[in-house]
C-alpha positions as CSV (number, residue, x, y, z in Angstrom):
1,M,93.0,-75.1,105.3
2,L,92.8,-71.4,105.5
3,H,96.0,-70.4,107.2
4,S,95.9,-66.6,107.0
5,R,92.2,-66.0,107.5
6,Y,90.3,-66.2,110.8
7,F,86.6,-66.6,110.3
8,L,84.2,-63.9,111.2
9,L,80.8,-64.5,112.8
10,S,78.4,-62.2,111.0
11,I,75.1,-61.3,112.7
12,L,72.4,-61.2,110.0
13,S,69.2,-59.2,109.7
14,L,68.9,-57.7,113.1
15,S,71.4,-55.8,115.3
16,S,73.1,-57.6,118.1
17,H,71.2,-55.6,120.6
18,A,67.9,-57.1,119.5
19,R,65.9,-59.0,122.0
20,P,65.9,-62.8,121.2
21,Q,62.8,-63.4,119.2
22,I,62.3,-66.5,117.0
23,P,60.0,-66.1,113.9
24,S,56.9,-68.2,113.5
25,N,58.1,-69.8,110.2
26,T,61.0,-71.6,111.9
27,A,61.8,-75.1,110.5
28,S,59.7,-78.0,111.8
29,L,60.6,-81.7,111.5
30,S,57.3,-82.1,109.8
31,D,58.8,-80.2,106.9
32,P,60.5,-82.6,104.4
33,A,63.4,-80.2,104.1
34,A,64.2,-80.6,107.8
35,K,66.1,-83.5,109.4
36,S,67.1,-84.4,112.9
37,A,70.9,-84.3,113.7
38,Y,71.8,-85.3,117.2
39,G,69.1,-83.2,118.8
40,F,69.6,-80.3,116.4
41,T,67.9,-79.8,113.0
42,T,69.3,-79.4,109.5
43,Y,67.3,-77.6,106.9
44,H,67.7,-77.5,103.1
45,C,70.8,-79.6,103.3
46,T,71.8,-82.3,100.8
47,D,72.1,-85.9,102.1
48,D,75.9,-85.6,102.0
49,Q,75.8,-82.2,103.9
50,H,73.5,-83.6,106.5
51,A,75.6,-86.7,107.0
52,R,78.9,-84.7,107.3
53,L,77.3,-82.3,109.8
54,T,75.7,-85.0,111.8
55,S,79.1,-86.8,112.1
56,V,80.8,-83.6,113.4
57,L,77.9,-83.0,115.9
58,Q,78.4,-86.6,117.0
59,E,82.1,-86.0,117.6
60,I,81.4,-82.8,119.5
61,E,78.8,-84.5,121.7
62,H,81.3,-87.3,122.4
63,D,83.9,-84.8,123.4
64,M,81.8,-82.6,125.6
65,P,82.0,-84.7,128.9
66,S,85.8,-84.3,128.8
67,V,85.6,-80.6,127.9
68,I,83.2,-80.0,130.8
69,A,85.4,-82.0,133.1
70,E,88.4,-79.8,132.2
71,A,86.3,-76.6,132.6
72,S,85.3,-77.8,136.1
73,K,89.0,-77.8,137.1
74,G,89.1,-74.0,136.4
75,T,92.6,-72.6,136.5
76,T,94.2,-76.0,137.3
77,S,93.2,-77.3,133.9
78,E,96.1,-77.9,131.6
79,Y,94.0,-77.2,128.5
80,G,93.9,-73.4,128.3
81,F,91.3,-72.4,130.9
82,S,93.5,-69.8,132.5
83,P,94.4,-67.8,129.4
84,L,90.9,-68.2,127.9
85,F,88.7,-67.6,131.0
86,K,91.2,-66.3,133.6
87,T,89.4,-67.0,136.8
88,N,87.7,-69.9,138.6
89,D,84.6,-67.7,138.9
90,N,84.0,-68.3,135.2
91,S,84.0,-72.1,135.6
92,P,80.3,-72.6,136.3
93,A,79.2,-70.5,133.3
94,V,81.7,-72.3,131.0
95,Q,80.4,-75.7,132.2
96,T,76.8,-74.6,131.8
97,L,77.3,-73.5,128.2
98,F,79.2,-76.7,127.2
99,Q,76.5,-78.8,129.0
100,R,73.9,-77.1,126.8
101,I,75.8,-78.1,123.7
102,A,76.2,-81.7,125.1
103,N,72.4,-81.8,125.7
104,S,71.5,-80.2,122.3
105,N,69.4,-77.8,124.4
106,T,66.6,-76.0,122.6
107,L,66.3,-72.2,122.7
108,S,63.5,-70.8,124.8
109,V,61.3,-67.7,124.1
110,G,58.8,-67.5,126.9
111,V,57.3,-71.0,127.2
112,I,58.0,-72.0,123.6
113,T,61.2,-73.9,122.7
114,Y,62.9,-74.2,119.4
115,P,65.7,-76.5,118.2
116,I,68.8,-74.9,116.9
117,T,68.6,-75.3,113.1
118,F,71.6,-75.5,110.7
119,V,70.4,-74.1,107.3
120,C,72.6,-75.0,104.3
121,V,72.9,-72.2,101.9
122,N,73.3,-73.7,98.5
123,L,73.4,-72.5,94.9
124,N,70.0,-72.5,93.1
125,D,68.0,-72.7,96.3
126,E,65.3,-70.1,96.4
127,Y,64.8,-70.6,100.1
128,T,68.2,-69.3,100.9
129,I,68.8,-67.0,98.0
130,N,69.1,-63.9,100.1
131,K,71.7,-65.5,102.4
132,L,73.6,-66.7,99.3
133,K,73.8,-63.1,98.1
134,Y,75.1,-62.1,101.5
135,W,77.8,-64.8,101.3
136,Q,78.8,-63.8,97.8
137,A,79.5,-60.4,99.2
138,H,81.4,-61.9,102.1
139,P,83.1,-65.0,100.6
140,D,85.5,-65.5,103.6
141,V,82.6,-66.3,106.0
142,P,81.9,-70.1,106.4
143,A,78.9,-69.7,108.7
144,A,76.8,-67.1,110.4
145,G,74.0,-66.9,112.9
146,D,71.0,-64.5,113.1
147,S,71.1,-63.2,116.7
148,S,67.3,-63.2,117.0
149,T,66.5,-66.6,115.6
150,N,67.4,-70.3,116.0
151,D,69.1,-70.4,112.6
152,I,72.7,-71.0,111.9
153,F,73.6,-70.5,108.2
154,L,76.3,-72.7,106.6
155,F,77.7,-71.2,103.5
156,P,79.5,-73.0,100.7
157,L,83.0,-72.2,102.2
158,F,82.0,-74.2,105.3
159,W,82.2,-77.5,103.4
160,E,85.7,-76.7,102.1
161,L,87.2,-76.6,105.7
162,E,89.0,-79.5,107.2
163,R,87.0,-81.5,109.7
164,N,89.3,-80.9,112.7
165,P,92.0,-78.4,113.6
166,S,95.4,-79.5,112.4
167,R,97.6,-77.0,114.1
168,C,97.6,-75.5,117.5
169,P,99.2,-72.3,118.6
170,K,101.7,-71.9,121.4
171,L,101.0,-69.6,124.2
172,S,104.2,-68.4,126.0
173,G,104.4,-65.5,128.4
174,G,100.9,-64.5,127.6
175,K,101.7,-64.2,123.9
176,A,100.2,-66.5,121.2
177,T,102.2,-67.7,118.2
178,P,100.8,-67.6,115.6
179,N,98.2,-65.0,116.5
180,D,95.2,-66.1,114.4
181,G,92.2,-68.3,114.5
182,R,93.6,-71.5,113.0
183,L,92.8,-73.5,116.2
184,V,89.1,-73.3,115.3
185,D,89.4,-72.9,111.5
186,A,87.8,-76.3,110.8
187,L,84.3,-77.8,110.8
188,Y,84.6,-78.8,114.4
189,G,85.6,-75.3,115.6
190,V,83.1,-73.4,113.4
191,V,80.2,-75.5,114.7
192,V,81.2,-75.1,118.4
193,H,81.7,-71.4,117.9
194,E,78.2,-71.0,116.3
195,L,76.5,-73.1,119.0
196,A,78.3,-71.2,121.7
197,D,77.3,-67.9,120.2
198,K,73.7,-69.0,119.9
199,Y,73.4,-70.1,123.5
200,L,75.2,-67.0,124.7
201,H,72.6,-64.8,123.0
202,F,69.7,-66.7,124.5
203,M,71.1,-67.2,128.0
204,E,69.6,-64.5,130.3
205,S,72.8,-64.5,132.5
206,R,74.9,-63.8,129.5
207,Q,73.0,-60.9,127.9
208,Q,76.3,-59.0,127.8
209,A,77.2,-61.2,124.8
210,S,74.6,-59.2,122.9
211,E,76.2,-56.0,123.9
212,S,79.9,-56.7,123.2
213,P,81.8,-56.8,120.0
214,E,83.2,-60.3,119.2
215,F,86.9,-61.2,119.1
216,Y,88.4,-64.0,117.0
217,K,92.2,-64.1,117.0
218,I,93.7,-66.0,119.9
219,Q,95.6,-63.1,121.3
220,E,92.5,-61.0,121.4
221,C,90.6,-63.8,123.2
222,V,93.4,-64.1,125.7
223,D,93.7,-60.4,126.4
224,L,90.0,-59.9,127.1
225,P,89.0,-59.2,130.7
226,A,87.5,-62.2,132.4
227,E,83.9,-61.0,132.2
228,K,84.2,-60.5,128.4
229,Q,85.9,-63.8,127.9
230,V,82.9,-65.7,129.2
231,A,80.7,-63.7,126.8
232,N,82.8,-64.3,123.7
233,A,82.0,-67.4,121.6
234,Q,85.5,-67.8,120.2
235,N,86.9,-68.3,123.7
236,F,84.6,-71.3,124.1
237,A,85.4,-72.7,120.7
238,M,89.2,-72.4,121.3
239,F,88.9,-74.1,124.7
240,A,86.9,-77.0,123.2
241,C,89.3,-77.4,120.3
242,G,92.4,-76.9,122.4
243,E,91.2,-79.6,124.8
244,S,91.7,-82.0,121.9
245,F,95.4,-81.3,122.1
246,P,97.8,-82.5,124.8
247,S,99.6,-79.7,126.7
248,V,102.6,-79.3,129.0
249,V,103.4,-76.4,131.3
250,G,106.6,-74.5,130.6
251,D,109.3,-73.5,133.0
252,M,107.6,-70.2,133.8
253,G,104.1,-71.7,134.1
254,E,103.0,-70.7,130.6
255,L,100.8,-73.0,128.6
256,L,102.4,-74.7,125.6
257,L,100.0,-76.5,123.2
258,S,101.1,-79.0,120.6
259,G,98.8,-80.9,118.2
260,R,97.7,-84.4,118.7
261,R,95.5,-84.4,115.6
262,G,98.0,-82.5,113.4
């Protein structure tokens, strides 16, 4: 578990202001290096990597109905909706994004659709050699997405993370303790974050996601204005992960989270 580091999403190749545009050489299931994984695609992954990722995707898909149900409650939800999304006006957009994850929705460019593809970046793999060089220069990054394509790159560090978050921060009086990204610093959280980021960049109504810097620490996510919270992938990942933990409301109405999985 990486206690002091909160992971960074790095946008590769094109600037975040680029118009979504998927290249013609995207992976196809007719390619022997591509495999289906709960509606998504894995590419250049070993059998073990494919199996582990598929298992995490299965768990996420299983959890999405309860996550969506909590999001539908808006500010009456006990699982962090108020600090992470602030207003009931954000509830429909939050539900829509999680529904896209639950449905393994494809990405659309015009009339053409593409499945989100998880590309495993491994040593001695010529296909991903350029991305491996990027990771070697940024060894604290477990995964990254190209804002203009359907690819999510999984770096070697990704496979060293725990499967699920083991500790959950407390939020009292609007202040988070500890103020880091440990709530999503696990396979589950990284995958939800990357999927959320991918859908945000390809959702017309959320084009502001392409124009805003990203925030990762929980206090940063809580302090964002409501319109930026619903455009920040980490807020979605924290809500999905936090919903896995029971919560109680303190004397002053603050949200206190304690780990069920930890």
